[in-house]
C-alpha positions as CSV (number, residue, x, y, z in Angstrom):
1,X,110.9,144.4,120.2
2,X,109.1,144.2,123.5
3,X,109.2,141.0,125.7
4,X,105.7,140.2,124.4
5,X,107.2,140.3,120.8
6,X,109.9,137.9,121.8
7,X,107.5,135.6,123.6
8,X,105.3,135.6,120.3
9,X,108.1,135.0,118.2
10,X,109.3,132.0,120.5
11,X,105.7,130.4,120.1
12,X,105.7,131.1,116.4
13,X,109.1,129.2,116.1
14,X,107.9,126.3,118.1
15,X,104.5,126.0,116.1
16,X,106.3,126.5,112.7
17,X,109.0,124.0,113.5
18,X,106.7,121.8,115.1
19,X,104.6,121.3,112.2
20,X,107.7,120.9,110.0
21,X,109.1,118.2,112.2
22,X,105.7,116.3,112.0
23,X,105.7,116.6,108.3
24,X,109.2,115.1,108.0
25,X,108.2,112.4,110.3
26,X,105.4,111.3,108.0
27,X,107.7,111.5,104.9
28,X,110.2,109.1,106.6
29,X,107.3,106.8,107.6
30,X,105.9,106.8,104.2
31,X,109.3,106.2,102.6
32,X,109.8,103.2,105.1
33,X,106.7,101.5,103.7
34,X,109.0,100.5,100.8
35,X,110.8,97.2,100.8
36,X,114.2,97.3,102.2
37,X,117.1,97.5,99.7
38,X,120.9,97.9,100.5
39,X,122.4,101.0,99.3
40,X,125.2,101.3,101.7
41,X,127.8,100.1,99.4
42,X,130.6,102.1,97.9
43,X,130.3,105.4,100.1
44,X,133.0,107.0,98.3
45,X,131.3,107.0,95.1
46,X,128.0,108.0,96.9
47,X,129.5,111.0,98.5
48,X,131.0,112.1,95.2
49,X,127.5,111.7,93.5
50,X,125.9,113.9,96.1
51,X,128.6,116.6,95.9
52,X,128.7,116.7,92.1
53,X,124.8,116.3,91.4
54,X,123.0,117.6,94.5
55,X,125.4,120.3,95.6
56,X,127.2,121.0,92.3
57,X,124.3,120.9,90.1
58,X,126.3,119.2,87.4
59,X,123.2,117.6,85.5
60,X,121.2,120.8,85.8
61,X,123.6,122.8,83.6
62,X,123.3,120.5,80.6
63,X,120.4,122.7,79.6
64,X,122.4,126.0,80.3
65,X,119.7,128.7,80.7
66,X,117.5,126.7,82.9
67,X,120.6,125.5,84.8
68,X,122.4,128.7,85.4
69,X,119.2,130.5,86.5
70,X,118.5,127.6,88.9
71,X,121.8,127.9,90.5
72,X,121.0,131.6,91.2
73,X,117.8,130.4,93.0
74,X,119.5,127.5,94.8
75,X,122.6,129.4,96.1
76,X,120.4,132.2,96.9
77,X,118.1,129.8,99.0
78,X,120.9,128.2,100.7
79,X,123.0,131.4,101.3
80,X,120.4,133.9,102.1
81,X,118.9,131.6,104.7
82,X,122.0,131.6,106.7
83,X,120.8,135.0,107.7
84,X,117.8,133.1,109.3
85,X,120.0,132.1,112.3
86,X,120.6,135.8,113.0
87,X,116.9,136.7,112.6
88,X,116.1,133.9,115.1
89,X,118.5,135.1,117.6
90,X,117.3,138.8,117.2
91,X,113.9,137.7,117.5
92,X,114.2,135.7,120.8
93,X,116.4,138.2,122.6
94,X,115.3,141.7,121.0
95,X,118.7,142.5,119.5
96,X,119.6,144.0,116.3
97,X,122.0,142.3,113.9
98,X,123.8,140.5,116.7
99,X,126.5,139.0,114.6
100,X,128.0,142.3,113.2
101,X,130.2,143.3,116.0
102,X,131.8,139.8,116.1
103,X,132.2,139.4,112.2
104,X,133.2,142.8,111.3
105,X,134.1,143.4,107.6
106,X,133.2,139.8,107.1
107,X,129.5,140.7,108.1
108,X,129.4,143.6,105.6
109,X,130.6,141.1,102.8
110,X,128.0,138.5,103.8
111,X,125.0,141.1,103.9
112,X,126.3,142.5,100.5
113,X,126.3,138.9,99.0
114,X,122.9,138.1,100.3
115,X,121.5,141.3,98.6
116,X,123.2,140.5,95.2
117,X,121.8,136.9,95.4
118,X,118.5,138.2,96.3
119,X,118.1,140.4,93.2
120,X,119.6,137.5,91.2
121,X,116.9,135.1,92.5
122,X,114.1,137.7,91.5
123,X,115.5,137.8,87.9
124,X,115.8,134.0,87.8
125,X,112.1,133.6,89.2
126,X,110.6,136.1,86.9
127,X,112.4,134.2,84.0
128,X,111.1,130.9,85.1
129,X,107.6,132.5,85.4
130,X,107.8,133.8,81.8
131,X,109.1,130.3,80.7
132,X,106.0,128.6,82.3
133,X,103.1,131.2,81.6
134,X,104.0,133.3,78.5
135,X,106.4,131.3,76.4
136,X,104.8,128.0,77.8
137,X,107.5,125.6,77.0
138,X,106.2,122.4,75.9
139,X,107.3,120.3,79.0
140,X,105.4,122.8,81.2
141,X,102.0,122.6,79.4
142,X,101.8,118.8,79.4
143,X,98.7,117.2,80.7
144,X,100.6,115.7,83.5
145,X,100.7,119.2,85.1
146,X,96.9,120.1,84.8
147,X,95.6,121.2,88.2
148,X,97.6,121.6,91.3
149,X,100.9,120.7,89.9
150,X,100.8,123.7,87.5
151,X,99.5,126.0,90.5
152,X,102.1,124.7,92.9
153,X,105.0,125.6,90.5
154,X,103.6,129.2,90.3
155,X,102.9,129.3,94.1
156,X,106.6,128.6,94.5
157,X,107.7,131.4,92.3
158,X,105.4,133.7,93.9
159,X,106.7,132.7,97.4
160,X,110.3,133.2,96.6
161,X,109.7,136.5,94.8
162,X,107.8,137.9,97.8
163,X,110.3,136.7,100.3
164,X,113.2,138.3,98.3
165,X,111.4,141.6,98.2
166,X,110.5,141.5,101.7
167,X,114.3,140.8,102.6
168,X,115.3,143.8,100.5
169,X,112.5,146.2,102.0
170,X,113.5,144.9,105.5
171,X,117.2,145.7,104.8
172,X,116.3,149.2,103.1
173,X,114.1,150.4,106.1
174,X,116.8,149.1,108.5
175,X,119.6,151.1,106.4
176,X,117.3,154.3,106.7
177,X,117.1,153.8,110.4
178,X,120.9,153.2,110.8
179,X,121.4,156.7,109.0
180,X,119.1,158.7,111.3
181,X,121.3,161.5,112.9
182,X,121.8,160.8,116.6
183,X,120.4,157.1,116.0
184,X,117.1,155.6,116.3
185,X,116.0,153.2,119.0
186,X,118.4,150.1,119.1
187,X,119.3,150.5,115.4
188,X,123.1,150.6,114.8
189,X,125.3,150.8,111.7
190,X,125.8,147.4,110.4
191,X,126.3,145.7,107.1
192,X,126.7,146.7,103.4
193,X,123.7,147.1,101.3
194,X,124.7,147.3,97.5
195,X,121.0,146.8,96.5
196,X,118.8,148.3,99.5
197,X,120.6,151.5,99.4
198,X,118.6,152.3,96.0
199,X,115.5,151.3,97.8
200,X,116.0,153.2,101.1
201,X,115.1,156.7,99.6
202,X,111.7,155.8,99.4
203,X,111.4,156.3,103.1
204,X,112.8,159.8,102.9
205,X,110.2,162.4,104.2
206,X,108.6,159.5,106.3
207,X,108.7,159.8,110.2
208,X,111.2,157.5,112.0
209,X,108.3,155.9,113.9
210,X,106.6,155.1,110.7
211,X,109.7,153.6,109.1
212,X,110.3,151.6,112.4
213,X,106.8,150.4,112.1
214,X,107.4,149.4,108.5
215,X,110.6,147.6,109.4
216,X,108.7,145.5,111.9
217,X,106.1,144.7,109.5
218,X,108.7,143.8,107.0
219,X,110.6,141.6,109.4
220,X,107.6,139.8,110.7
221,X,106.2,139.1,107.3
222,X,109.6,137.6,106.1
223,X,110.2,135.3,109.1
224,X,106.4,134.2,108.9
225,X,106.6,133.7,105.2
226,X,109.9,131.6,105.6
227,X,108.0,129.4,108.1
228,X,105.0,129.1,105.9
229,X,107.0,128.2,103.0
230,X,109.0,125.6,105.0
231,X,105.8,124.0,106.1
232,X,104.3,124.1,102.3
233,X,107.3,121.9,101.1
234,X,105.4,118.8,102.4
235,X,102.7,119.4,99.9
236,X,104.8,120.7,97.1
237,X,107.4,119.4,94.5
238,X,109.8,121.5,96.3
239,X,110.8,118.8,98.6
240,X,113.5,118.2,96.2
241,X,115.3,121.2,98.1
242,X,115.9,118.8,101.0
243,X,115.6,115.4,99.5
244,X,117.8,116.0,96.4
245,X,120.8,115.2,98.7
246,X,119.9,111.8,100.2
247,X,118.4,111.0,96.8
248,X,121.6,111.3,95.0
249,X,123.7,109.5,97.7
250,X,121.4,106.5,97.5
251,X,121.0,106.4,93.8
252,X,121.6,103.2,91.9
253,X,125.5,102.9,91.0
254,X,125.1,100.1,88.7
255,X,125.6,100.7,84.9
256,X,122.5,101.9,83.3
257,X,120.6,99.1,81.7
258,X,121.9,96.5,84.2
259,X,118.6,95.1,85.8
260,X,118.5,93.3,89.1
261,X,117.4,89.7,89.3
262,X,114.7,88.8,91.9
263,X,116.3,86.9,94.6
264,X,113.5,84.2,94.8
265,X,113.7,83.6,91.3
266,X,117.7,83.4,91.3
267,X,117.4,81.0,94.4
268,X,114.9,78.7,92.4
269,X,117.0,78.7,89.2
270,X,120.3,77.8,91.2
271,X,118.3,74.8,92.9
272,X,117.0,73.7,89.6
273,X,120.7,73.8,88.3
274,X,122.2,72.0,91.1
275,X,121.8,68.1,90.8
276,X,122.6,67.7,94.4
277,X,120.2,70.3,95.8
278,X,117.6,69.2,98.3
279,X,114.3,70.9,97.3
280,X,112.6,70.1,100.7
281,X,115.4,71.8,102.4
282,X,114.6,75.1,100.6
283,X,111.1,75.2,101.9
284,X,110.2,78.1,104.1
285,X,110.3,77.5,107.7
286,X,106.9,79.1,108.4
287,X,104.3,76.9,106.2
288,X,101.7,79.8,106.7
289,X,104.0,82.4,105.1
290,X,102.6,84.0,102.1
291,X,105.1,83.7,99.2
292,X,106.8,87.0,98.1
293,X,105.0,88.9,95.3
294,X,106.8,89.1,92.0
295,X,107.1,92.7,91.0
296,X,104.9,95.7,92.1
297,X,101.5,96.6,92.0
298,X,101.2,98.9,94.8
299,X,103.7,101.5,96.7
300,X,104.2,99.1,99.5
301,X,105.9,96.5,96.8
302,X,108.4,99.1,95.6
303,X,111.7,99.7,97.5
304,X,112.2,102.8,99.8
305,X,114.6,104.1,97.2
306,X,112.1,104.3,94.7
307,X,109.6,105.9,97.2
308,X,112.5,108.4,98.0
309,X,112.5,109.1,94.2
310,X,108.9,109.8,94.1
311,X,109.3,112.4,96.9
312,X,112.3,113.9,95.4
313,X,110.7,114.3,91.9
314,X,110.8,118.2,90.7
315,X,108.3,117.7,88.1
316,X,110.6,119.5,85.7
317,X,109.7,117.3,82.6
318,X,113.2,116.8,81.5
319,X,112.5,112.9,81.5
320,X,109.4,113.3,79.7
321,X,110.8,115.6,77.0
322,X,113.6,113.1,76.4
323,X,111.4,109.9,76.4
324,X,111.2,108.6,72.7
325,X,108.0,106.8,73.6
326,X,106.3,110.4,74.6
327,X,107.8,112.0,71.7
328,X,106.1,109.6,69.3
329,X,102.6,110.0,70.8
330,X,102.6,107.3,73.3
331,X,100.7,107.5,76.6
332,X,103.8,107.1,78.6
333,X,105.3,110.0,80.6
334,X,108.1,109.3,83.1
335,X,107.2,112.5,85.2
336,X,103.8,111.2,85.4
337,X,104.9,107.7,86.7
338,X,106.8,109.5,89.6
339,X,104.0,112.0,90.4
340,X,101.5,109.0,90.4
341,X,103.8,107.0,92.8
342,X,104.1,110.1,95.1
343,X,100.3,110.7,94.9
344,X,99.3,106.9,95.7
345,X,102.1,106.9,98.5
346,X,100.6,110.2,99.9
347,X,97.2,108.4,100.0
348,X,98.3,105.4,101.6
349,X,99.9,107.6,104.3
350,X,96.4,109.6,104.9
351,X,94.8,106.0,105.3
352,X,97.3,105.1,107.9
353,X,97.0,108.1,109.6
354,X,93.2,107.8,109.6
355,X,93.3,104.3,110.9
356,X,95.5,104.9,114.0
357,X,98.7,103.5,112.3
358,X,97.5,100.6,110.3
359,X,96.9,100.5,106.5
360,X,93.2,99.4,105.8
361,X,92.8,98.1,102.2
362,X,91.0,100.6,100.2
363,X,90.4,98.7,96.9
364,X,93.1,100.8,95.1
365,X,96.7,100.1,93.7
366,X,99.2,102.1,91.9
367,X,98.8,99.7,88.9
368,X,95.5,100.4,87.0
369,X,94.3,103.0,89.4
370,X,97.0,105.4,88.8
371,X,99.4,103.9,86.2
372,X,97.8,101.8,83.3
373,X,99.5,99.0,81.6
374,X,99.4,101.0,78.4
375,X,101.8,103.4,79.9
376,X,104.2,100.6,81.2
377,X,104.4,98.7,77.9
378,X,105.1,102.0,76.0
379,X,108.5,102.2,77.6
380,X,111.6,101.2,75.6
381,X,113.8,100.8,78.6
382,X,116.2,103.1,76.9
383,X,117.2,104.8,80.2
384,X,116.7,108.4,78.8
385,X,114.6,109.4,81.6
386,X,117.4,108.2,84.1
387,X,120.1,109.8,82.2
388,X,118.3,113.3,82.0
389,X,117.1,113.6,85.6
390,X,118.9,116.3,87.4
391,X,118.6,114.4,90.8
392,X,119.3,111.0,89.6
393,X,115.6,109.6,89.7
394,X,114.8,106.4,88.0
395,X,111.4,106.2,86.7
396,X,112.4,103.1,84.7
397,X,113.1,101.0,87.9
398,X,109.4,101.5,88.8
399,X,108.2,100.6,85.3
400,X,110.2,97.5,85.2
401,X,109.0,96.5,88.6
402,X,105.3,97.0,87.8
403,X,105.9,95.0,84.2
404,X,107.3,92.2,86.3
405,X,104.0,92.0,88.4
406,X,102.1,91.9,85.1
407,X,104.1,89.2,83.5
408,X,104.8,86.9,86.6
409,X,101.8,87.3,88.6
410,X,99.0,88.1,86.1
411,X,100.3,86.7,82.9
412,X,99.4,90.0,81.3
413,X,102.0,90.6,78.9
414,X,101.2,91.8,75.5
415,X,100.3,89.1,73.0
416,X,103.6,89.4,70.9
417,X,105.7,89.3,74.1
418,X,103.8,86.0,75.3
419,X,104.4,84.5,71.9
420,X,108.0,85.1,72.3
421,X,108.2,83.7,75.6
422,X,106.3,80.7,74.7
423,X,108.6,80.1,71.7
424,X,111.7,80.5,74.0
425,X,110.1,77.8,76.5
426,X,109.3,75.3,73.6
427,X,111.8,75.8,70.8
428,X,114.8,77.5,72.6
429,X,114.6,80.6,70.5
430,X,112.1,83.6,70.1
431,X,111.0,82.5,66.6
432,X,108.3,79.8,66.0
433,X,111.0,77.1,64.6
434,X,111.4,73.5,65.6
435,X,114.6,73.1,67.7
436,X,116.2,71.2,64.8
437,X,115.9,74.3,62.6
438,X,117.4,76.7,64.9
439,X,120.9,76.8,63.5
440,X,119.7,76.7,59.6
441,X,120.5,80.2,59.3
442,X,124.3,79.5,59.6
443,X,124.1,77.2,56.4
444,X,122.6,80.0,54.4
445,X,125.7,82.0,54.4
């Protein structure tokens, strides 16, 4: 590579990582739009969760076929991109496989493992494509995925396939030039190539200059492809590559089914139960302060972990495929709840960008404009979606917060639920009996 190539490469890196850093900054800002919630307790359990679920893929392998194939892609993505460090150094300084002289046999093992993983990634990605587009598994043809989400999944598969092929072609052309009698340019023997050795013969009969040019083309396309892929993550469900780790760390550690109480309501109940409490002492210091909203009607009312959940969603559909409401034909899809939350959060973020850092009301909310009450009330709160999610996302927590808003802010609960709550308030029981008749059932046995 010439000095001009080195400079061009440096500019490319700055632009690529610069755009990526700007995208990460926007994601962090959008997540911080959520209500604060403390998730710093029990760090030992949180690190264990992250190690087992995000790093160890323990929930993925509950469905063995998809789980094992995903491990190939996941490990391949992590391990092969270690070589990105060497590519960056070679690109900036014009060297060739700069780590080889220092690592010796270890370097040969690394390159060989990269190649084996690359072919496993290709096999896994082709299998995923067939499952989505030929076999058409039910959870991949749901209406939730109409439009961009379906295309996005395929774009990712194409990206990964092309990057792995370019990686192997780059190595094959490199291997061919390493074996040129008397040497060629700055290419020296380095690495072991268990896969590329079978591809390298396609360059036989081609001039060394042409193969050298092809190597440059493969090298540039590979690094440009990585940078494009990295910046595409912001728009894609593949953000879970990065966010699965913090998402599993900050996941709720309480037993499934244990709901949190609203602090404001708990405080009011305690005041009511305490005969010595002074109600005037509990008044807010700021008389003009707006009372806290009960539940959530928009993304700003959700907590920041729920917004992190939305960005982390992989759209795999395991939650929806195990949802009893969805299986019985109800409108609810936990996957759609997460996708709608992310879409609304993205829309709010664009609004803030367009208005110089300030959100201007747009007469839209997550509730009604994205998620309907019919979807929310179809939920049985069974936690199947939470249990199935491979990265510990909780669609149920968002559903419950939006239900709270409907009940406590709008009195918009279903008629049967309103009747039950009225009976509890008037009769001390869910049934329409007088208080004197509440215990009659015990005399019947």
